[in-house]
C-alpha positions in Angstrom: -73.0 -16.7 61.9 -70.4 -19.5 62.5 -68.5 -18.0 59.4 -68.6 -14.4 60.4 -67.4 -15.7 63.8 -64.5 -17.6 62.4 -63.4 -14.3 59.8 -63.8 -12.4 63.4 -61.4 -14.8 65.4 -59.0 -15.2 62.6 -58.2 -11.3 62.0 -55.6 -10.8 64.2 -53.6 -13.7 62.3 -54.2 -12.0 59.1 -53.1 -8.8 60.4 -49.8 -10.5 61.6 -49.4 -11.9 58.2 -49.3 -8.2 56.6 -46.2 -7.1 55.3 -44.0 -4.1 57.0 -45.5 -1.6 54.7 -49.0 -2.7 55.3 -49.3 -2.9 58.6 -47.0 0.8 58.6 -50.1 2.1 56.7 -52.7 0.5 58.7 -51.1 2.0 61.7 -51.1 5.4 60.0 -54.7 5.3 59.1 -55.8 4.3 62.6 -53.7 7.2 63.9 -55.5 9.5 61.7 -58.8 8.7 62.1 -58.3 8.9 66.0 -56.2 12.0 66.1 -55.3 13.3 68.2 -55.2 11.1 71.3 -52.3 13.3 73.0 -51.4 16.8 73.6 -50.8 19.3 70.6 -47.7 21.8 71.2 -48.1 24.9 69.6 -44.6 26.8 69.2 -44.6 30.5 69.6 -41.4 32.1 68.2 -41.9 35.4 70.0 -42.5 36.2 73.7 -45.6 36.0 75.3 -48.4 39.1 74.8 -47.9 40.1 72.0 -49.3 40.0 68.4 -48.0 36.2 67.4 -49.0 34.9 71.1 -52.6 36.8 70.8 -53.0 34.9 67.4 -51.6 31.6 68.5 -54.2 31.4 71.3 -57.2 32.9 69.4 -56.9 29.6 67.4 -55.2 27.0 70.2 -57.5 27.4 73.0 -60.8 26.9 71.1 -59.0 24.1 68.9 -58.1 22.5 72.3 -62.0 22.0 73.5 -63.3 21.3 69.5 -60.3 18.2 69.4 -60.6 17.1 73.1 -56.8 17.2 73.9 -54.9 20.4 75.3 -53.0 22.7 73.2 -49.9 23.7 74.7 -48.0 27.0 74.1 -44.7 26.8 74.0 -42.7 30.0 73.7 -39.0 30.2 71.8 -38.3 33.9 70.6 -35.1 34.8 69.0 -33.7 34.9 65.2 -37.1 36.6 63.9 -39.0 33.5 65.0 -36.7 31.2 63.5 -35.6 29.3 66.5 -39.3 28.5 67.1 -39.7 27.4 63.5 -36.4 24.9 62.9 -37.9 22.8 65.6 -41.1 22.4 64.2 -39.8 21.7 60.9 -37.7 18.9 62.4 -40.4 17.7 64.4 -42.1 14.3 63.5 -44.8 14.9 60.8 -47.8 13.5 63.3 -50.1 16.8 63.7 -48.7 17.1 67.2 -46.2 20.1 66.8 -47.5 23.3 65.3 -46.2 26.8 65.3 -47.9 30.4 64.6 -45.9 32.2 62.2 -46.4 36.2 61.3 -45.5 37.9 57.7 -41.4 37.9 58.9 -41.8 34.1 58.4 -42.1 35.1 54.5 -39.5 37.4 54.7 -36.5 35.4 56.5 -35.5 33.3 53.2 -35.0 36.8 51.8 -33.0 38.2 54.6 -30.9 35.1 55.9 -28.3 34.0 53.4 -28.4 30.8 55.4 -31.1 29.3 57.3 -31.1 25.9 59.3 -34.8 24.9 57.5 -36.2 25.4 54.0 -39.2 27.7 55.1 -41.2 26.8 51.7 -40.4 23.3 51.6 -40.3 21.8 55.5 -43.6 23.1 56.7 -46.9 23.6 55.0 -49.8 25.9 56.2 -52.8 24.8 58.0 -54.6 27.8 58.1 -54.8 31.9 57.6 -55.5 32.9 61.3 -56.1 36.7 60.2 -54.3 39.8 58.4 -53.8 42.8 60.5 -53.3 46.2 58.7 -50.7 48.5 60.1 -50.6 52.1 61.4 -48.7 54.5 60.8 -48.1 57.0 63.6 -46.2 59.8 64.4 -44.9 61.6 67.8 -47.1 64.7 69.1 -44.2 67.2 67.9 -44.0 65.8 64.6 -44.5 68.8 61.8 -47.3 67.0 60.1 -50.4 65.2 60.8 -51.2 63.4 57.7 -49.6 60.9 54.7 -49.5 64.0 52.5 -47.7 66.0 54.7 -45.3 63.6 56.0 -44.4 63.0 52.5 -43.7 67.1 51.7 -41.8 67.2 54.6 -39.5 64.2 54.3 -39.2 65.2 50.5 -37.9 68.9 52.1 -36.0 67.1 54.9 -34.2 64.2 53.6 -32.3 61.8 55.9 -33.7 63.8 59.0 -36.6 61.7 59.9 -36.2 58.1 61.7 -38.6 55.4 62.0 -38.8 52.8 64.4 -39.7 48.9 64.3 -40.1 46.0 66.0 -36.8 44.9 64.4 -35.0 44.7 61.3 -37.0 42.7 58.6 -40.2 43.2 60.7 -43.2 43.6 59.1 -43.2 47.4 60.3 -39.7 48.0 58.5 -40.6 46.9 55.5 -43.9 48.8 55.5 -41.9 51.7 55.7 -39.1 50.9 53.3 -42.1 50.2 50.3 -43.4 53.7 51.5 -40.3 55.4 51.0 -39.6 53.6 47.5 -43.2 54.4 46.4 -42.5 58.2 47.2 -38.9 58.6 46.5 -38.1 59.2 50.5 -35.2 58.8 52.4 -35.7 58.3 56.2 -33.3 56.4 59.0 -34.3 52.9 60.5 -34.1 52.4 64.0 -34.7 48.7 64.9 -36.0 47.7 68.3 -36.1 44.3 70.1 -39.9 44.4 70.0 -42.8 46.8 69.5 -43.0 48.3 73.3 -39.4 49.7 73.4 -39.7 51.2 69.8 -43.3 52.7 71.2 -41.9 54.2 74.3 -39.1 55.8 72.1 -41.8 57.1 69.3 -43.9 58.4 72.4 -40.8 60.1 74.1 -39.4 61.6 70.8 -36.3 59.9 70.1 -37.8 58.6 66.6 -40.5 60.5 64.6 -42.7 57.7 63.0 -43.4 53.8 63.5 -45.6 51.3 61.5 -47.2 48.8 63.8 -50.7 46.9 64.4 -53.7 48.5 65.6 -53.8 46.8 68.9 -50.5 48.2 69.9 -50.8 52.0 68.2 -54.5 52.6 68.8 -54.7 52.9 72.3 -52.0 55.4 72.6 -53.5 57.6 69.9 -57.0 57.8 71.4 -54.7 58.9 74.8 -52.9 61.7 72.9 -49.7 60.4 73.2 -49.1 60.0 69.5 -50.4 61.3 66.4 -52.2 58.4 64.3 -51.2 59.2 60.4 -53.3 56.5 58.9 -54.7 52.9 58.3 -52.5 51.0 55.6 -55.6 49.3 54.2 -58.4 49.5 51.8 -61.3 50.4 54.3 -61.5 51.6 57.7 -61.9 48.7 60.2 -64.8 47.7 62.1 -63.0 48.0 65.4 -61.3 51.4 64.7 -63.8 53.4 62.5 -62.1 56.4 63.7 -58.7 55.9 61.9 -58.8 57.2 58.0 -56.9 55.1 55.8 -53.9 56.4 53.3 -56.7 55.9 50.5 -59.3 57.7 51.5 -56.5 60.8 52.4 -55.4 60.5 48.8 -52.4 58.1 49.4 -53.4 54.7 48.5 -50.7 52.6 50.6 -51.7 49.0 51.7 -49.3 47.3 54.6 -50.1 44.3 57.0 -48.7 41.6 58.9 -50.9 38.2 59.1 -50.7 35.2 61.5 -50.5 31.5 59.9 -50.6 28.0 61.5 -48.2 25.7 60.1 -46.9 22.0 60.5 -43.9 20.0 59.5 -44.1 19.0 55.5 -45.0 15.9 55.8 -48.0 15.7 57.8 -50.8 13.3 56.5 -53.2 15.4 54.6 -56.0 13.7 56.7 -54.6 15.3 59.7 -53.7 18.8 57.9 -57.3 18.7 56.8 -59.1 17.9 60.1 -57.0 20.7 61.7 -58.1 23.3 58.9 -61.9 22.5 59.1 -62.0 22.9 62.7 -59.7 26.3 62.9 -61.7 27.3 59.7 -64.7 26.6 61.5 -63.7 28.6 64.8 -62.6 31.4 62.8 -66.0 31.6 61.2 -68.0 32.0 64.6 -69.3 35.5 65.8 -67.5 35.6 69.2 -63.7 34.8 67.3 -64.8 37.2 64.5 -65.5 39.7 67.0 -62.4 39.5 68.9 -60.3 39.5 65.8 -62.2 42.5 64.6 -61.6 44.7 68.0 -58.1 44.0 67.8 -57.5 45.4 64.1 -57.3 42.4 62.4 -59.5 40.6 59.4 -60.5 37.0 60.4 -58.8 34.5 58.0 -59.9 30.9 57.3 -60.2 29.0 54.3 -58.8 25.8 52.7 -55.2 24.3 52.9 -54.8 25.0 49.3 -55.8 29.0 49.8 -53.4 29.2 52.6 -50.5 27.6 50.7 -51.3 30.0 47.6 -51.2 32.9 50.2 -47.8 31.9 51.6 -46.5 31.7 48.2 -47.3 35.1 47.3 -46.0 36.5 50.4 -42.5 34.8 50.0 -42.5 36.2 46.4 -43.6 39.6 47.5 -40.8 39.7 50.5 -38.4 39.1 48.3 -38.8 41.4 45.7 -39.3 44.4 48.1 -36.3 43.1 50.2 -33.9 42.7 46.9 -35.2 46.5 46.1 -34.3 48.0 49.3 -31.1 45.9 49.7 -32.1 45.2 53.2 -29.9 41.7 54.4 -29.2 40.4 57.8 -26.4 38.4 57.7 
């Protein structure tokens, strides 16, 4: 007993004798073991209320309960989400600053010749939150109601159709570029500063076509304000069973956006794995899955390695598409 007591009493002296590197390593290990000890900031590169915000809150709010610390949402819209991502890339890699990005993040390196951070190496995936197939919608007065009719009309009237998107380089824009390339079509792109103004012009007739997520489009289709041409997915979504896919209409086409949580690249693996495990558990709960599916999102989850593989493939896919379509933003 005396020997044990003597060891305990001399422990602080032993710690004091550690080298600077050893002490730093011990402090890091202790920090990781107790993480988190303060609020976590989740940066969102778009305005509140949109797809990115919804996906950030889907993870962030239950994550706060699971970790016992608040998750604070900080909105930094602009530059195709790069303002927010740049801030996270340059934040301390301690697990207290995260961001939720969407497919535009994977497109940005190919769209912009100059960026203030390296999208592939300055950030690391935490978890894939979910994937949202896109719906192609048309103005009510458009002379087509199916993908085949659209293709036939566009071929007979090259350059006469206008399609909108939430911005140049957005998933909705790139989806239509891919669709046109697949079928040899020519249409005019009209970029907007967000989904809502584009949708307003689609309803009003200033544009004839638009891809976007089900949450933004389906309610207007059901209200009879626009035509829902097809869902760009392998199969119908549980939350939207009445919307047929392109595939079942004879013109297979896949297009989507997605959401993913990222952290600074040098965040310790122990913290990343803790965040990933909690986020994946949240995404597997019936209530969260039902919420996501009701908004047209296929729930994500999975390991850090699976998220990294997904993102790498998305970087490659977007680079090829953007190069073939000759799209540049600067």
